C-alpha positions, 0 to 999 in steps of 0.5 A: 705141292713144291713144283719143279724149277726150269731148266733151260731146253737147250741142256735137257737132250745132252743130259744122260739118262744118270744124270737126269734119274736123279734130277727127276728124283729130287725134283729139279727136272719134270718127265714131261718137261724132258718128253716134251723137249726129247719129241720136239727134236725128234720132229725136227731132227726126223726130216734131217735124218729118218730114223723114226717109223712111227712116234708116240706124242699121245701116249708118252705125254700122257705116261710123262704126266703120270709119272710126275704126278706119282713125283709129287705125290712121293711114290716109291720111283721106278730104275727109269722113271719119267726115261724117255725110250726108243724100240727098234720097230723089229721088238714088238711094242703093245699097242702101239704100230712095229712094223719089223720096217715091211710094207706088209706090216705096214699097219701091224699092233702087237697087243703085247710088248717084248718082254724087254719093253714090259721091263724098262716100261715096269721100271718106270720109262716112256715110249717114245717112238720105233726106230727104223730097222732095215726089211725084218732087221735082214742087213748092215745098212737101215734101208726098205722100201717103207720108208726109206733110208736112215743118215748117220748123225754125223755126216748125211752122205754115209749110212748109219750103219745097221740094222739097229739104224735108226736107235744108234742115229737118234742116242748120237742125234739127242732124242731120247738117252734109252733106245732097244735096239738088236744083234744078231751080227753086229747090229746093234755094234755097227750102228754104234760105232759108225754113230760114236756111241755105245752100243752093247752086245751082253751075254746070250740069256742075259736079256730073254729073247720073247720074240726069236723062234728058235729060241736053243740055236739062238744068236740075235740079241735085244741088245741096249745103244746110250751114249754113254757105259752107265747109261749102258749099264743102268739100262741092263739092269732094268731088262735083264731076269729069267723069262719062261719064253727064253731057254738061255735066261732060264737061271740067270739072275737079274743083276745089278749092273748099275748100281754095282758100276763102279765110276773110274778105276783101272785095268790093273792086273787085267790080261787083253788079247788083241788083234785089228783083222781077222787073218787077210781081211782089210783094216784103213789107216785111220782105223789103225791108228785108233786102234793104235792108239786106243792101246795105248790107253789100255798100258796106260791103265795097267792093262797086260796086252797080248797079241793074239792071231786072228786064224779062226775068226774069219766067220762070215760064212759060217754066221751065213749058213746060221743066218740065211737058213733062220731067214729063209725058214721064216720069209720063203713064204712072204717072198714065194707070196709078196716079192714084188712088195719086200726089199731086193736085198732080203730076195737076196739073201733068200736065195744064197740059202735056197741050196742049203742042206742038212747036212751043210746046216748042221756042220755050220753048227759044229763050227760054232761049237768049235769056234764057242770053244775056241773063245772060251780057252782064250778067256779062260786064261785072260779076261778080255779080248780087244779088235776094233768095231768096225775095219773103217767109218761109215759107209756111204748112204749108197752102199749096196749090201752086196755091192762091193766095199771101199777102204783106203781106194782099194775094192774089196767084193764083199761088205760084211767078210771085210767091213765087221768080221769081227762082230758076228763071232760073238753071235755065234759063241754068245760072249759079251761084247761093247762098242765104245767111241774112240776118236774119229778118223781123218773123214771126221767120222766115228770110230769103235773099239770093241772090247769082248769079255767072259761068257756072263761075266756082263759085270766085269765087261762093263766095268773095265769098259766104264774105267776105259771110257773115263780114260778116252773118251773122244773129246767131239762126243757128239754130232753138232746138228741143225734144227 
């Protein structure tokens, strides 16, 4: 029986999922070697970044040995055969501890995978660990009483963003090429921008959300985080397709997102609306300069650019009413019984919704419909919308969610509305949005830009993002870590 040749271990964690997949299929790299090296790096980096709540050494190595045997026997291989992946710790994993970032669930072990996780496993991927999240994914920073703070992969004094901060930091650190995250207001795209990786929030229903409690009013997504667009397409292809747990997914067929992706290409003839900030919101000089450079790249690729006003996009108050009342419905009983064990920021957010009545909630839902129709109308005459992902680079590691945010020496009163005003709108409308690395600020930290596509036209968005990535990929793609 032919053995796998040896590849230098130092190279394994630098490879993309697409490259690893090819090497496994060609018997040039063993799933055992990949998993061993990924777990070794996870153990080495964990003290620096604190990006895992649970690592699955024994289970992952057992799965890797089975994957290697299947390759050697010449069996048909799944789309992700032998590839390591991580799962954010608010997404259920059968027989693997899932804490939701909460002291109250520190020993919780689900009996069933979330649909997205089950599909990754069915495609042959190997779960190596559960990444950190703010408690119940309830803020844009990744810290909780259960585990402390997760640090930015580029600078330990900065936040990794949130709430999927562990997913993005681990991807940037080369621990695994594929990570399941979630996004309810930017929770995938914010940490992707902070850590210089790719974060997609796909269209509503493209990946079934089997855990969401309000399936019909849903604005949250189970998402891929990777190091490049091709890996994102590969991962999305594994997770997509209708499932009875999610009404928005019904009638949405699985799509060959990776198989249909074309390398290179331009944007000739594509019509792109762009805007730096919603009306009245700040932007740092670094992000503004990176935005202009990205627009220049889009022009050089043949795109037809048109500036749009930011009116109607400052939707944080609407998002907050919908989001915080959902959290209050879910967590108010926990807060009443166990307030001393919950994150103070979660308790503050629950308090903000205490006096929101049914009329105010319904008015917020009316505003959500108005926003959807606005975006839909804009994308009937244009192909994409282009914005910064964040208004500045990663915030300090000790940032208070309810404190002021500093941008170019000026303090602004609200973190959400002033740091990520562009991510929340597309949670509410359901349109696909992807954050792409676009260079760095003067502080050396990554800057991300967001490309938004037409509803359920995720393939077209991924193709445009891949073409832009090829033309504008920053030279400093990943951080250098000492371990």
